[in-house]
DOBAMAR-987997 format. One line per field, with one value per residue (C-alpha): residue number from 0; x, y, z; residue in three letters. Coordinates in steps of 0.02 Angstrom, whole numbers, plus 50000, padded with zeros to 5 digits. Each point is the difference from the previous one (the first is absolute). Example, Ala and Ser with C-alpha at 12.3 -4.5 7.8 and 13.67 -1.06 7.14 Angstrom:
! residues 2
num [0 | 1];
east [50615 | 50069];
north [49775 | 50172];
up [50390 | 49967];
residuo [ALA | SER];
This chain:
! residues 575
num [0 | 1 | 2 | 3 | 4 | 5 | 6 | 7 | 8 | 9 | 10 | 11 | 12 | 13 | 14 | 15 | 16 | 17 | 18 | 19 | 20 | 21 | 22 | 23 | 24 | 25 | 26 | 27 | 28 | 29 | 30 | 31 | 32 | 33 | 34 | 35 | 36 | 37 | 38 | 39 | 40 | 41 | 42 | 43 | 44 | 45 | 46 | 47 | 48 | 49 | 50 | 51 | 52 | 53 | 54 | 55 | 56 | 57 | 58 | 59 | 60 | 61 | 62 | 63 | 64 | 65 | 66 | 67 | 68 | 69 | 70 | 71 | 72 | 73 | 74 | 75 | 76 | 77 | 78 | 79 | 80 | 81 | 82 | 83 | 84 | 85 | 86 | 87 | 88 | 89 | 90 | 91 | 92 | 93 | 94 | 95 | 96 | 97 | 98 | 99 | 100 | 101 | 102 | 103 | 104 | 105 | 106 | 107 | 108 | 109 | 110 | 111 | 112 | 113 | 114 | 115 | 116 | 117 | 118 | 119 | 120 | 121 | 122 | 123 | 124 | 125 | 126 | 127 | 128 | 129 | 130 | 131 | 132 | 133 | 134 | 135 | 136 | 137 | 138 | 139 | 140 | 141 | 142 | 143 | 144 | 145 | 146 | 147 | 148 | 149 | 150 | 151 | 152 | 153 | 154 | 155 | 156 | 157 | 158 | 159 | 160 | 161 | 162 | 163 | 164 | 165 | 166 | 167 | 168 | 169 | 170 | 171 | 172 | 173 | 174 | 175 | 176 | 177 | 178 | 179 | 180 | 181 | 182 | 183 | 184 | 185 | 186 | 187 | 188 | 189 | 190 | 191 | 192 | 193 | 194 | 195 | 196 | 197 | 198 | 199 | 200 | 201 | 202 | 203 | 204 | 205 | 206 | 207 | 208 | 209 | 210 | 211 | 212 | 213 | 214 | 215 | 216 | 217 | 218 | 219 | 220 | 221 | 222 | 223 | 224 | 225 | 226 | 227 | 228 | 229 | 230 | 231 | 232 | 233 | 234 | 235 | 236 | 237 | 238 | 239 | 240 | 241 | 242 | 243 | 244 | 245 | 246 | 247 | 248 | 249 | 250 | 251 | 252 | 253 | 254 | 255 | 256 | 257 | 258 | 259 | 260 | 261 | 262 | 263 | 264 | 265 | 266 | 267 | 268 | 269 | 270 | 271 | 272 | 273 | 274 | 275 | 276 | 277 | 278 | 279 | 280 | 281 | 282 | 283 | 284 | 285 | 286 | 287 | 288 | 289 | 290 | 291 | 292 | 293 | 294 | 295 | 296 | 297 | 298 | 299 | 300 | 301 | 302 | 303 | 304 | 305 | 306 | 307 | 308 | 309 | 310 | 311 | 312 | 313 | 314 | 315 | 316 | 317 | 318 | 319 | 320 | 321 | 322 | 323 | 324 | 325 | 326 | 327 | 328 | 329 | 330 | 331 | 332 | 333 | 334 | 335 | 336 | 337 | 338 | 339 | 340 | 341 | 342 | 343 | 344 | 345 | 346 | 347 | 348 | 349 | 350 | 351 | 352 | 353 | 354 | 355 | 356 | 357 | 358 | 359 | 360 | 361 | 362 | 363 | 364 | 365 | 366 | 367 | 368 | 369 | 370 | 371 | 372 | 373 | 374 | 375 | 376 | 377 | 378 | 379 | 380 | 381 | 382 | 383 | 384 | 385 | 386 | 387 | 388 | 389 | 390 | 391 | 392 | 393 | 394 | 395 | 396 | 397 | 398 | 399 | 400 | 401 | 402 | 403 | 404 | 405 | 406 | 407 | 408 | 409 | 410 | 411 | 412 | 413 | 414 | 415 | 416 | 417 | 418 | 419 | 420 | 421 | 422 | 423 | 424 | 425 | 426 | 427 | 428 | 429 | 430 | 431 | 432 | 433 | 434 | 435 | 436 | 437 | 438 | 439 | 440 | 441 | 442 | 443 | 444 | 445 | 446 | 447 | 448 | 449 | 450 | 451 | 452 | 453 | 454 | 455 | 456 | 457 | 458 | 459 | 460 | 461 | 462 | 463 | 464 | 465 | 466 | 467 | 468 | 469 | 470 | 471 | 472 | 473 | 474 | 475 | 476 | 477 | 478 | 479 | 480 | 481 | 482 | 483 | 484 | 485 | 486 | 487 | 488 | 489 | 490 | 491 | 492 | 493 | 494 | 495 | 496 | 497 | 498 | 499 | 500 | 501 | 502 | 503 | 504 | 505 | 506 | 507 | 508 | 509 | 510 | 511 | 512 | 513 | 514 | 515 | 516 | 517 | 518 | 519 | 520 | 521 | 522 | 523 | 524 | 525 | 526 | 527 | 528 | 529 | 530 | 531 | 532 | 533 | 534 | 535 | 536 | 537 | 538 | 539 | 540 | 541 | 542 | 543 | 544 | 545 | 546 | 547 | 548 | 549 | 550 | 551 | 552 | 553 | 554 | 555 | 556 | 557 | 558 | 559 | 560 | 561 | 562 | 563 | 564 | 565 | 566 | 567 | 568 | 569 | 570 | 571 | 572 | 573 | 574];
east [54680 | 49917 | 50013 | 49949 | 50004 | 50127 | 50004 | 49983 | 50159 | 49901 | 49880 | 49874 | 50044 | 49872 | 49960 | 49941 | 50120 | 50137 | 50098 | 50138 | 50119 | 49984 | 50153 | 50131 | 50117 | 50153 | 49955 | 49840 | 49856 | 49900 | 50149 | 50070 | 49832 | 50000 | 49854 | 50053 | 50158 | 49934 | 49889 | 50126 | 50113 | 49848 | 49987 | 50177 | 49987 | 49867 | 50077 | 50167 | 49884 | 49898 | 50178 | 50071 | 49846 | 50021 | 50187 | 50069 | 49919 | 50099 | 50166 | 50120 | 49914 | 50008 | 50168 | 50121 | 49918 | 50113 | 50095 | 49990 | 49963 | 50142 | 50146 | 49938 | 49999 | 50150 | 50120 | 49930 | 50062 | 50163 | 50024 | 49978 | 50133 | 50126 | 49986 | 49987 | 49850 | 50050 | 50024 | 49863 | 50025 | 49911 | 50136 | 50140 | 49881 | 49975 | 49818 | 49984 | 49818 | 49936 | 50073 | 50052 | 49835 | 49921 | 50164 | 50042 | 49819 | 50008 | 50162 | 49954 | 49864 | 50093 | 50111 | 49885 | 49872 | 50077 | 50141 | 50102 | 50046 | 49903 | 49854 | 49838 | 49921 | 49851 | 50127 | 50082 | 49801 | 49969 | 50029 | 49877 | 49848 | 50077 | 49994 | 49837 | 49916 | 50087 | 49908 | 49834 | 50034 | 50056 | 49857 | 49901 | 50110 | 49961 | 49808 | 49973 | 50090 | 49875 | 49860 | 49987 | 50029 | 49860 | 50073 | 50171 | 49960 | 49902 | 50134 | 50138 | 49899 | 49972 | 50163 | 50071 | 49842 | 50094 | 50079 | 50122 | 50079 | 49938 | 50118 | 50141 | 49995 | 50055 | 50124 | 50192 | 49990 | 50020 | 49820 | 49910 | 50117 | 50033 | 49802 | 50017 | 50136 | 49898 | 49847 | 50100 | 50070 | 49822 | 49952 | 50097 | 49993 | 49789 | 49989 | 50120 | 49875 | 49842 | 50104 | 49894 | 50147 | 50139 | 50109 | 50173 | 49957 | 50168 | 49895 | 49926 | 50131 | 50132 | 49874 | 49987 | 50188 | 50070 | 49858 | 50051 | 50178 | 49968 | 49879 | 50147 | 50122 | 49848 | 49964 | 50083 | 49908 | 49831 | 49958 | 50066 | 49917 | 49816 | 50027 | 50065 | 49851 | 49881 | 50081 | 49989 | 49832 | 49958 | 50108 | 49996 | 49828 | 50007 | 50158 | 50029 | 50167 | 49938 | 50001 | 50152 | 50071 | 49898 | 50114 | 50151 | 50079 | 50185 | 50016 | 49880 | 50117 | 50144 | 49926 | 49951 | 50193 | 50055 | 49881 | 50056 | 50179 | 50097 | 49970 | 49987 | 50156 | 50082 | 49903 | 50057 | 50197 | 49999 | 49890 | 50106 | 49854 | 49918 | 49846 | 49949 | 50026 | 49881 | 49877 | 49955 | 50072 | 49944 | 49870 | 49903 | 50008 | 50007 | 49824 | 49913 | 50065 | 49960 | 49899 | 50151 | 49991 | 49844 | 49887 | 49956 | 49822 | 49897 | 49928 | 49846 | 50050 | 50019 | 49808 | 49963 | 50139 | 49969 | 49807 | 50066 | 50142 | 49927 | 49847 | 49906 | 50033 | 49990 | 49823 | 49970 | 50156 | 49904 | 49843 | 50095 | 50094 | 49837 | 49945 | 50161 | 49990 | 49834 | 50104 | 50175 | 50011 | 50028 | 50164 | 49997 | 49918 | 50134 | 50150 | 49940 | 49973 | 50168 | 50079 | 49918 | 49974 | 50178 | 50083 | 49889 | 50008 | 50186 | 49997 | 49880 | 50110 | 50159 | 50017 | 50025 | 49854 | 50003 | 49853 | 50112 | 50035 | 49836 | 49989 | 50055 | 49875 | 49853 | 49982 | 49965 | 49840 | 49973 | 49999 | 49878 | 49907 | 49998 | 49950 | 49855 | 49929 | 50008 | 49893 | 49879 | 50040 | 50012 | 49817 | 49880 | 49877 | 50094 | 50006 | 50159 | 50074 | 49879 | 50084 | 50160 | 50005 | 49960 | 50200 | 50006 | 49926 | 50046 | 50207 | 49960 | 49931 | 50138 | 50138 | 49908 | 49998 | 50188 | 50090 | 49918 | 50032 | 50154 | 50046 | 49908 | 50104 | 50156 | 49940 | 49868 | 49906 | 49865 | 50053 | 49852 | 50062 | 50033 | 49812 | 49926 | 50088 | 49942 | 49823 | 50021 | 50077 | 49855 | 49880 | 50076 | 50016 | 49833 | 49938 | 50110 | 49913 | 49832 | 50023 | 50085 | 49847 | 49901 | 50092 | 50063 | 50178 | 50085 | 49945 | 50054 | 50176 | 50011 | 49939 | 50127 | 50136 | 49976 | 49977 | 50180 | 50048 | 49944 | 50048 | 50185 | 49987 | 49962 | 50122 | 50161 | 49954 | 49932 | 50007 | 50176 | 50098 | 49902 | 50014 | 50159 | 50035 | 50003 | 50173 | 50128 | 50135 | 49934 | 49984 | 50194 | 50065 | 49875 | 50083 | 50192 | 49973 | 49946 | 50144 | 50144 | 50082 | 50192 | 50048 | 50036 | 49921 | 50032 | 49808 | 49966 | 49866 | 49998 | 49850 | 49898 | 50054 | 49875 | 50074 | 49903 | 50098 | 50157 | 49896 | 49957 | 50149 | 50127 | 50107 | 50141 | 49891 | 50028 | 49882 | 50119 | 49991 | 50010 | 50170 | 50071 | 49876 | 50075 | 50175 | 49944 | 49905 | 50159 | 50120 | 49898 | 50007 | 49804 | 49891 | 49837 | 49917 | 49837 | 49988 | 49865 | 49946 | 50032 | 50176 | 50023 | 50074 | 50155 | 50013 | 50032 | 50102 | 50131 | 50000 | 50048 | 50141 | 50084 | 49991 | 49850 | 49821 | 49861 | 49814 | 49851 | 49931 | 49829 | 49887 | 49936 | 49866 | 49901 | 49955 | 50040 | 49876 | 50155 | 49924 | 49912 | 50091 | 49999 | 50180 | 50101 | 50160 | 50115 | 50090 | 50179 | 50089 | 50195 | 50049];
north [56257 | 50038 | 49921 | 50102 | 49981 | 50104 | 50030 | 49843 | 49977 | 49874 | 49997 | 49873 | 49959 | 49861 | 49876 | 50078 | 49847 | 50076 | 50107 | 50098 | 50122 | 50171 | 50063 | 50085 | 50124 | 49925 | 49952 | 50029 | 50138 | 49989 | 50007 | 50163 | 50109 | 50100 | 49937 | 49826 | 50031 | 50068 | 49850 | 49883 | 50112 | 49987 | 49818 | 49965 | 50094 | 49921 | 49831 | 50065 | 50063 | 49813 | 49912 | 50075 | 49970 | 49807 | 50001 | 50086 | 49951 | 49892 | 50013 | 50068 | 49881 | 49833 | 49915 | 49936 | 49827 | 49861 | 49956 | 50089 | 50177 | 49968 | 49937 | 50152 | 50137 | 49950 | 49974 | 50191 | 50064 | 49908 | 50103 | 50158 | 49918 | 49964 | 50108 | 49858 | 50023 | 49872 | 49838 | 49939 | 49927 | 49936 | 50006 | 49904 | 49906 | 50039 | 50026 | 49968 | 49935 | 50169 | 50155 | 50141 | 50132 | 49970 | 50043 | 50151 | 50057 | 49970 | 50045 | 50167 | 50015 | 49978 | 50121 | 50144 | 49971 | 49930 | 49992 | 49882 | 49826 | 50061 | 50018 | 49908 | 49874 | 50099 | 50101 | 49849 | 49976 | 50128 | 49957 | 49872 | 50107 | 50122 | 49848 | 49955 | 50179 | 49991 | 49838 | 50066 | 50174 | 49893 | 49894 | 50159 | 50066 | 49825 | 49971 | 50226 | 49957 | 49848 | 50051 | 50205 | 50066 | 49902 | 49836 | 50061 | 50049 | 49836 | 49920 | 50091 | 50010 | 49805 | 49943 | 50126 | 49901 | 49805 | 49914 | 49948 | 50187 | 50054 | 49889 | 50025 | 50189 | 49981 | 49859 | 50050 | 49871 | 50014 | 49963 | 50164 | 50097 | 49849 | 50011 | 50187 | 49972 | 49885 | 50091 | 50143 | 49900 | 49940 | 50167 | 50059 | 49830 | 50015 | 50182 | 49929 | 49832 | 50126 | 50136 | 49954 | 50076 | 49895 | 50161 | 49998 | 50114 | 50061 | 50028 | 49833 | 49897 | 50081 | 49956 | 49831 | 49962 | 50090 | 49899 | 49853 | 50011 | 50077 | 49851 | 49873 | 50081 | 49979 | 49829 | 49938 | 49928 | 50008 | 50180 | 49957 | 49830 | 50077 | 50112 | 49861 | 49907 | 50145 | 50068 | 49809 | 49959 | 50152 | 49998 | 49807 | 49973 | 50139 | 49973 | 50167 | 50095 | 50181 | 50006 | 49952 | 50100 | 50163 | 49960 | 50038 | 49832 | 50037 | 50172 | 49932 | 49849 | 50123 | 50107 | 49834 | 49939 | 50184 | 49972 | 49815 | 49972 | 50113 | 49897 | 49839 | 50026 | 50055 | 49880 | 49853 | 50062 | 50029 | 49843 | 49896 | 49928 | 49937 | 50122 | 49930 | 49825 | 50029 | 50113 | 49912 | 49834 | 49974 | 50119 | 50021 | 49845 | 49908 | 50072 | 49924 | 49828 | 49993 | 50076 | 50087 | 50033 | 49893 | 50109 | 49884 | 49975 | 49913 | 50095 | 50091 | 50092 | 50136 | 50031 | 49966 | 50092 | 50144 | 50027 | 50001 | 50130 | 50111 | 50020 | 50104 | 50037 | 49797 | 50015 | 50123 | 49938 | 49815 | 50085 | 50105 | 49856 | 49929 | 50198 | 50000 | 49815 | 50062 | 50141 | 49918 | 50084 | 50165 | 50073 | 50040 | 49857 | 49889 | 50095 | 49945 | 49839 | 49973 | 50084 | 49920 | 49813 | 49940 | 50042 | 49943 | 49836 | 50002 | 50029 | 49854 | 49894 | 50069 | 49853 | 50144 | 50099 | 50174 | 50095 | 50167 | 49904 | 50029 | 50202 | 50073 | 49922 | 50080 | 50162 | 49944 | 49935 | 50140 | 50092 | 49890 | 50013 | 50188 | 50000 | 49870 | 50104 | 50153 | 49937 | 49930 | 49827 | 49925 | 50065 | 49864 | 49885 | 49851 | 49896 | 49940 | 50170 | 50040 | 49846 | 50052 | 50175 | 49919 | 49958 | 50165 | 49981 | 49820 | 50050 | 50138 | 49919 | 49855 | 50136 | 50084 | 49818 | 49945 | 50137 | 50012 | 49811 | 50007 | 50136 | 49894 | 49854 | 50096 | 50114 | 49874 | 50143 | 50106 | 50204 | 50093 | 50105 | 49881 | 49921 | 50171 | 50025 | 49838 | 50030 | 50165 | 49887 | 49878 | 50117 | 50107 | 49834 | 49963 | 50169 | 49993 | 49829 | 50068 | 50143 | 49926 | 49859 | 50171 | 50055 | 50150 | 49964 | 50184 | 49970 | 49821 | 50018 | 50149 | 49877 | 49860 | 50113 | 50073 | 49817 | 49955 | 50152 | 49941 | 49820 | 50068 | 50119 | 49855 | 49887 | 50119 | 50133 | 49908 | 49807 | 49953 | 50141 | 49954 | 49816 | 50018 | 49825 | 49978 | 50091 | 49886 | 50130 | 50157 | 49920 | 49938 | 50158 | 50105 | 49875 | 50039 | 50211 | 49975 | 49893 | 50061 | 50153 | 49995 | 50094 | 49831 | 49838 | 49835 | 49960 | 49802 | 49905 | 49808 | 49906 | 50137 | 50052 | 50129 | 50138 | 50138 | 49969 | 50075 | 50163 | 50012 | 49975 | 50051 | 49948 | 49927 | 49895 | 49796 | 49857 | 49856 | 49810 | 49969 | 49976 | 50130 | 50119 | 49945 | 50026 | 50179 | 50026 | 49949 | 50109 | 50156 | 50112 | 50067 | 49878 | 49963 | 49820 | 49950 | 49822 | 49883 | 49900 | 49819 | 50084 | 50060 | 49839 | 50009 | 50163 | 49973 | 49837 | 50104 | 50139 | 49882 | 49926 | 50162 | 50050 | 50093 | 49989 | 50123 | 49985 | 50058 | 50161 | 49976 | 49895 | 50126 | 49887 | 50030 | 49960 | 50053 | 50017 | 49920 | 49816 | 50081 | 49847 | 50065 | 49996 | 50055 | 50078 | 50022 | 50137 | 50007 | 50161 | 50030 | 50192];
up [55545 | 49859 | 49820 | 49868 | 49804 | 49890 | 49800 | 49929 | 49865 | 49894 | 49862 | 49957 | 49809 | 49908 | 50104 | 50157 | 50109 | 49921 | 50063 | 49924 | 50069 | 49925 | 49897 | 50106 | 49961 | 50119 | 50137 | 49973 | 49956 | 50153 | 50131 | 49899 | 50048 | 50137 | 50094 | 49975 | 50079 | 50148 | 50010 | 50004 | 50124 | 50126 | 49961 | 50040 | 50139 | 50066 | 49963 | 50114 | 50131 | 49989 | 49985 | 50147 | 50113 | 49941 | 49997 | 50155 | 50153 | 50088 | 49897 | 50141 | 50131 | 49907 | 50067 | 49875 | 49898 | 49979 | 49893 | 49821 | 50097 | 50114 | 49871 | 49877 | 50140 | 50107 | 49806 | 49963 | 50176 | 49963 | 49854 | 50094 | 50111 | 49880 | 49849 | 49875 | 49919 | 49860 | 50110 | 50116 | 50168 | 50148 | 50114 | 49916 | 49872 | 49820 | 49989 | 49823 | 49964 | 49938 | 49914 | 50077 | 49961 | 50157 | 50110 | 49912 | 50024 | 50170 | 50056 | 49914 | 50096 | 50159 | 49941 | 49944 | 50118 | 50153 | 50081 | 49914 | 50045 | 50164 | 49931 | 50057 | 49915 | 49934 | 49896 | 49893 | 49990 | 49911 | 49813 | 50021 | 50042 | 49841 | 49913 | 50050 | 49948 | 49831 | 49951 | 50065 | 49902 | 49836 | 49987 | 50012 | 49826 | 49926 | 50044 | 49961 | 49845 | 49963 | 50078 | 50039 | 50194 | 50076 | 49957 | 50029 | 50188 | 50034 | 49955 | 50094 | 50147 | 49995 | 49953 | 50153 | 50112 | 49967 | 50157 | 49905 | 49946 | 50180 | 50075 | 49882 | 50040 | 50192 | 49946 | 49967 | 49845 | 49819 | 49941 | 50008 | 49909 | 49871 | 49966 | 49976 | 49877 | 49887 | 50015 | 49935 | 49851 | 49993 | 49954 | 49877 | 49926 | 50005 | 49899 | 49870 | 49988 | 50006 | 49853 | 49843 | 49911 | 50097 | 50016 | 50069 | 50156 | 50097 | 50172 | 50006 | 49919 | 50120 | 50147 | 49931 | 49993 | 50133 | 50135 | 49928 | 50043 | 50157 | 50051 | 49953 | 50120 | 50118 | 49974 | 49859 | 49852 | 50053 | 49927 | 49830 | 49999 | 50035 | 49853 | 49886 | 50033 | 49997 | 49802 | 49944 | 50058 | 49910 | 49843 | 49968 | 49952 | 49870 | 49932 | 50026 | 50044 | 50023 | 50170 | 50014 | 49873 | 50087 | 50166 | 49890 | 50068 | 49922 | 50114 | 50113 | 50075 | 50005 | 50090 | 50124 | 49982 | 50064 | 50156 | 50038 | 49940 | 50103 | 50174 | 49917 | 49916 | 50169 | 50119 | 49878 | 50026 | 50177 | 50034 | 49861 | 49909 | 50192 | 49986 | 49843 | 50054 | 50160 | 49938 | 49829 | 50020 | 50185 | 50042 | 49850 | 49917 | 50161 | 50038 | 49820 | 50056 | 50162 | 50119 | 50106 | 50187 | 50018 | 49901 | 49858 | 49947 | 49866 | 49827 | 50039 | 50175 | 49944 | 49966 | 50156 | 50092 | 49886 | 50081 | 50149 | 49968 | 49874 | 50110 | 49979 | 49808 | 49969 | 50028 | 49842 | 49904 | 50008 | 49936 | 49883 | 49914 | 49959 | 49936 | 49889 | 49917 | 49916 | 49928 | 49972 | 49827 | 50084 | 49985 | 50166 | 50073 | 49901 | 50075 | 50191 | 49953 | 49930 | 50128 | 50121 | 49954 | 49919 | 50146 | 50095 | 49953 | 49969 | 50198 | 50049 | 49900 | 50095 | 50181 | 50107 | 50046 | 50091 | 50015 | 49946 | 49835 | 49912 | 50054 | 49845 | 49911 | 50131 | 49917 | 49816 | 50124 | 50086 | 49813 | 49947 | 50148 | 49980 | 49808 | 50049 | 50152 | 49895 | 49852 | 50120 | 49965 | 50183 | 50024 | 49985 | 50084 | 49969 | 50167 | 49944 | 50004 | 50172 | 50073 | 49965 | 50063 | 50176 | 50009 | 50032 | 50154 | 50032 | 49982 | 50097 | 50145 | 49985 | 50014 | 50149 | 50084 | 49955 | 50048 | 50173 | 50008 | 49981 | 50130 | 50120 | 49941 | 50046 | 50152 | 50096 | 50000 | 49864 | 49962 | 50023 | 49853 | 49895 | 50059 | 49961 | 49815 | 49972 | 50016 | 49880 | 49900 | 49992 | 50004 | 49842 | 49896 | 50024 | 49950 | 49848 | 49944 | 50028 | 49903 | 49848 | 50006 | 49992 | 49848 | 50090 | 49935 | 50016 | 50194 | 50002 | 49929 | 50138 | 50138 | 49939 | 49999 | 50164 | 50068 | 49921 | 50093 | 50165 | 49974 | 49972 | 50157 | 50109 | 49924 | 49993 | 50122 | 50134 | 50012 | 49929 | 50093 | 50151 | 49993 | 50094 | 50019 | 49808 | 49999 | 50072 | 49928 | 50080 | 50187 | 49978 | 49927 | 50138 | 50144 | 49919 | 50013 | 50174 | 50047 | 49921 | 50068 | 49918 | 49837 | 49888 | 50037 | 49941 | 49935 | 49969 | 49978 | 50001 | 49923 | 49907 | 49830 | 49960 | 49912 | 50077 | 50156 | 49895 | 49957 | 50166 | 50093 | 49871 | 49876 | 50107 | 50099 | 49978 | 49956 | 50053 | 50060 | 50172 | 50021 | 49900 | 50095 | 50139 | 49950 | 49957 | 50168 | 50101 | 49890 | 50027 | 50150 | 49966 | 49897 | 49977 | 49937 | 49985 | 49977 | 49958 | 50134 | 49910 | 49986 | 50172 | 50060 | 49875 | 50019 | 50175 | 49979 | 49889 | 50101 | 50161 | 49890 | 49967 | 50198 | 50000 | 50068 | 49955 | 50056 | 49890 | 50083 | 49888 | 49908 | 49816 | 49937 | 49818 | 49839 | 49831 | 49843 | 49908 | 50056 | 50136 | 50133 | 50183 | 50066 | 50167 | 50007 | 50144 | 50025 | 50086 | 50034 | 50024 | 50064];
residuo [MET | ARG | ILE | ASP | SER | GLY | VAL | GLU | THR | TRP | ARG | VAL | ALA | GLY | ASP | ALA | SER | ALA | LEU | HIS | PRO | ALA | PRO | GLU | PRO | ALA | PRO | GLY | ARG | ALA | MET | HIS | ARG | PRO | ALA | GLU | TRP | ARG | ARG | HIS | VAL | LEU | ASN | LEU | ILE | LEU | ILE | GLY | LEU | VAL | GLY | LEU | PHE | LEU | PHE | ALA | PRO | GLY | ILE | SER | LEU | MET | PRO | LEU | THR | ASP | ARG | ASP | GLU | ALA | LEU | TYR | VAL | GLN | ALA | SER | ARG | GLN | MET | LEU | GLU | THR | GLY | ASN | TRP | VAL | ASP | ILE | ARG | PHE | GLN | GLN | GLU | PRO | ARG | TYR | LYS | LYS | PRO | VAL | GLY | ILE | TYR | TRP | LEU | GLN | GLY | LEU | SER | ALA | LYS | VAL | PHE | GLY | GLU | GLY | ALA | ALA | SER | PRO | LEU | TRP | ILE | TYR | ARG | LEU | PRO | SER | LEU | VAL | GLY | ALA | LEU | LEU | THR | ALA | PHE | PHE | THR | TYR | ALA | ILE | ALA | ALA | ARG | MET | GLY | GLY | SER | LYS | ALA | GLY | LEU | ILE | ALA | GLY | LEU | LEU | ALA | ALA | SER | THR | VAL | GLU | LEU | ALA | PHE | GLU | ALA | ARG | ILE | GLY | LYS | THR | ASP | ALA | MET | LEU | CYS | ALA | MET | ILE | VAL | ALA | SER | GLN | PHE | GLY | LEU | ALA | CYS | ALA | TYR | LEU | ASP | PRO | GLN | ARG | ARG | GLN | VAL | LEU | TRP | ARG | ASN | GLY | LEU | PHE | TRP | ILE | ALA | LEU | GLY | LEU | GLY | THR | LEU | ILE | LYS | GLY | PRO | VAL | ALA | PRO | MET | ILE | ALA | GLY | LEU | THR | ILE | ILE | GLY | LEU | THR | ALA | PRO | GLU | ARG | ASN | LEU | SER | LEU | ILE | ARG | ALA | LEU | SER | PRO | VAL | ARG | GLY | VAL | LEU | VAL | TYR | LEU | LEU | VAL | VAL | LEU | PRO | TRP | LEU | ALA | ALA | ILE | GLY | TRP | ILE | SER | LYS | GLY | ALA | PHE | PHE | ALA | GLN | SER | ILE | GLY | HIS | ASP | MET | LEU | GLY | LYS | VAL | ALA | THR | GLY | GLN | GLU | GLY | HIS | GLY | ALA | PRO | PRO | GLY | THR | TYR | LEU | LEU | VAL | GLY | LEU | GLY | THR | PHE | TRP | PRO | LEU | SER | ILE | PHE | ALA | SER | LEU | ALA | ILE | LEU | TRP | GLY | TRP | THR | ARG | ARG | THR | ARG | PRO | GLU | VAL | ARG | PHE | LEU | PHE | PHE | TRP | ALA | ALA | PRO | ALA | TRP | LEU | LEU | PHE | GLU | LEU | ILE | ALA | THR | LYS | LEU | PRO | ASN | TYR | ILE | LEU | PRO | MET | MET | PRO | ALA | LEU | ALA | ALA | LEU | ALA | GLY | LEU | ALA | LEU | ALA | ASP | LYS | GLY | LEU | ARG | THR | GLU | SER | ARG | TRP | PHE | ARG | PHE | THR | TYR | SER | GLY | ILE | ALA | ALA | LEU | GLY | ILE | LEU | LEU | ALA | ILE | ALA | LEU | ASN | ALA | VAL | PHE | TYR | ILE | SER | GLU | HIS | ARG | LEU | SER | ARG | LEU | GLY | ILE | THR | LEU | GLY | CYS | ALA | LEU | VAL | LEU | MET | SER | VAL | ALA | ALA | TRP | ARG | LEU | LEU | VAL | ALA | HIS | LYS | MET | ARG | GLU | GLY | ILE | ALA | ALA | SER | ILE | LEU | ALA | ALA | GLY | LEU | ALA | TYR | ILE | LEU | ALA | PHE | ALA | ILE | ILE | LEU | PRO | GLY | ALA | GLU | ARG | LEU | TRP | LEU | THR | ASP | ARG | ILE | ALA | ASP | ALA | ALA | GLN | LYS | MET | ILE | ASN | CYS | PRO | ALA | PRO | THR | ILE | LEU | SER | VAL | GLY | TYR | GLU | GLU | PRO | SER | LEU | VAL | PHE | ARG | LEU | GLY | THR | GLY | MET | GLN | ARG | LEU | ALA | ALA | ASP | ASP | ALA | ALA | ALA | ALA | PHE | HIS | ARG | ALA | SER | CYS | ALA | PHE | ALA | ALA | VAL | ARG | VAL | GLU | GLU | SER | ALA | SER | PHE | GLN | LYS | SER | LEU | LEU | ALA | LEU | GLY | GLU | VAL | ALA | THR | PRO | LEU | GLN | ILE | VAL | GLU | GLY | ARG | ASN | LEU | ASN | GLY | PHE | ASN | LEU | ARG | GLN | MET | GLN | VAL | TYR | LEU | LYS | ARG];
């Protein structure tokens, strides 16, 4: 992997410590030079290839995770089954916590690239992988606009290498694509802010407002909130509205409404207002006030969490913040600070804490790190800097140990391939640290990204797919597929409510209480029931009251990533 410098789009004017954007005939003078276009295209190709190396391994091997991913992909599949692309349902229950955007993308992916509703899981995950790649591409675009192609390349690669983005790229949820839309809108905003003349440029304003609209359709007000906080931070101190005028707000709001209003009006009519009551009143405001679903944590949590979820970028970013603070009057640094800081602070104050909430601020930190590294601002003899770089090695070693420990706890044995790759991860992480403290920055960055890639192959292609006892849903589904030999079986689950079981066994399977399941089992001519051991006596008693006796054929045991509790399920079959 080579990290090289491109033609800089900045010039020094006056004070050598202040950088100003060179005048640009929209969208930018450098961007129109054939040589510079080639440089950008080659850099984007490199980021794309590295991104695939970081994001793709394991996307088809990782079992379905509970509960959010399972709820999303099952609701998307039901859109294909029913042909209803407006109302969101999980089995018969309304799924009104989030807007429709990600369901459309997952359904479209299954329709175009798969076999419709019968598509395998990884097809539903493709929009997340695309979102992760777009996040890296737009991070490159922002940093390249601010500091040249070298800064852009470093920023794009570091953004792609983060733990959180690598995880979201493999999971069929909203966050990777939401992050992409936020970074796209921030790119349009950055171009407007860094334009000395603050002109109204069609392409960047269109990008800004359309990306905001698409972001809203994916996860509600998060994208407009981050853009709004950035704009307030940039304009309020100067009491200057030229940035807002440059965004063509009247026409822009109309474009935004054209994107979001049709579906919002349709779902409001169909649900009789229930969508807005649940998504805004229960989901959004509930998370602000209380730590929902056991995810409450005090303010300051994200500072600690971000060190791990943004690794290896977090190590460079923590130093880049110090570099940026001494240059905070520069327009590009001000923009990145006002992108990251207000939204981060707001999420710290919200009661519910989840690692993915701070993902949209990660590209701002990546761009700041790209600017600092391209400026050679993180090459120093400072003991603090040298100590901080050791975090690359420390977290790499911790990941190698923790992942293999998870496998051992689950399977009561070690994975030979996991140990081998874990050792490679340790060696590469230590090598990255040693290269960075030796001021071999290009090689150190490349080694850090390679260490991240090894970690993700270890986690998502070896340890998690190989730890079979972690995936109780898959073990139940495998037992059902082996035992059932009739065309239209009744499939029941008692005491196991995870939504992944619905995706694996079909929309028609039923999750019931013991007595209701016994009645359904009794009525069926062919039935499969998975009953939690603690509920088995009640299930058999209810069956006996109906004049039927059933004996469990086997016990299926396993855990689930959602809680990690060991559970035992008794399997009953009627044919």
